[in-house]
C-alpha positions as CSV (number, residue, x, y, z in Angstrom):
1,M,-5.7,9.7,19.4
2,K,-5.5,6.0,18.6
3,S,-2.2,4.3,18.4
4,S,-1.4,2.6,15.1
5,A,-1.9,-0.8,16.7
6,A,-5.5,0.1,17.4
7,V,-6.2,1.1,13.8
8,S,-7.8,-1.5,11.5
9,R,-5.5,-2.5,8.6
10,K,-8.1,-4.7,6.8
11,V,-9.0,-4.1,3.2
12,P,-10.5,-0.6,3.3
13,E,-14.1,0.0,2.2
14,G,-14.6,2.7,-0.4
15,V,-11.0,2.8,-1.6
16,P,-10.5,0.4,-4.5
17,P,-7.0,-1.2,-4.8
18,S,-6.8,0.3,-8.3
19,A,-6.8,3.8,-6.8
20,I,-4.0,2.9,-4.5
21,E,-2.1,1.3,-7.4
22,K,-2.4,4.6,-9.3
23,L,-1.1,6.5,-6.4
24,I,1.9,4.3,-6.0
25,A,2.6,4.2,-9.7
26,A,2.5,8.0,-9.7
27,H,5.7,8.0,-7.6
28,P,8.6,9.0,-10.0
29,D,10.7,6.0,-8.9
30,V,8.0,3.3,-9.4
31,L,7.7,1.6,-12.8
32,R,4.8,-0.7,-12.1
33,C,2.5,-1.6,-9.2
34,V,-0.3,-3.9,-8.4
35,V,-2.3,-4.0,-5.1
36,V,-4.0,-7.2,-4.1
37,P,-6.0,-8.4,-1.1
38,A,-4.2,-11.1,0.9
39,G,-4.8,-13.2,3.9
40,G,-7.8,-15.0,5.2
41,R,-11.0,-16.0,3.4
42,D,-13.1,-13.6,5.4
43,D,-13.1,-9.9,4.4
44,D,-12.3,-9.0,8.1
45,E,-9.1,-11.0,7.9
46,R,-7.9,-9.7,4.5
47,T,-5.3,-6.9,4.1
48,L,-3.7,-5.2,1.1
49,T,-0.3,-6.1,-0.3
50,A,1.4,-3.8,-2.8
51,H,3.8,-5.4,-5.3
52,Y,6.0,-2.9,-7.1
53,V,8.9,-2.6,-9.5
54,L,11.3,0.4,-9.4
55,R,12.7,2.2,-12.4
56,P,16.2,0.9,-13.2
57,T,18.0,3.9,-11.5
58,A,15.7,4.3,-8.6
59,T,16.7,3.6,-5.0
60,L,13.3,4.1,-3.2
61,S,13.1,2.1,0.0
62,A,9.9,0.6,1.4
63,T,10.2,3.0,4.3
64,A,10.2,6.0,1.9
65,L,7.3,4.6,-0.1
66,Y,5.4,4.1,3.1
67,G,6.0,7.7,4.0
68,Y,4.9,8.8,0.6
69,L,1.7,6.9,1.1
70,A,1.1,8.1,4.6
71,Q,1.1,11.7,3.3
72,R,-1.7,10.8,0.9
73,L,-3.8,8.1,2.4
74,G,-5.4,7.3,5.7
75,I,-3.5,4.7,7.9
76,S,-6.2,2.1,7.2
77,E,-5.8,2.6,3.4
78,I,-2.0,1.9,3.3
79,P,-1.2,-1.6,2.2
80,V,0.1,-3.7,5.1
81,R,2.9,-5.2,3.0
82,L,5.0,-3.4,0.4
83,R,6.8,-6.0,-1.8
84,R,9.6,-4.8,-4.1
85,H,10.2,-7.1,-7.1
């Protein structure tokens, strides 16, 4: 089994950011979400960043959101950065 350090975290092929956005937005604590490529100019250097807004009474941590995504996506499909706004 590969360690997480050996797994590519570049923008995944075949999984559009909009599909990841829908998955994050489906979490009951998330109000809005957008997933965007970030990083270098070359596709091999680009990674995904998820920007999200919680519902007013929500207390979802980035760690909990990562766990939610890890149960539903492959490691290479999870955004490298989760930014709460």
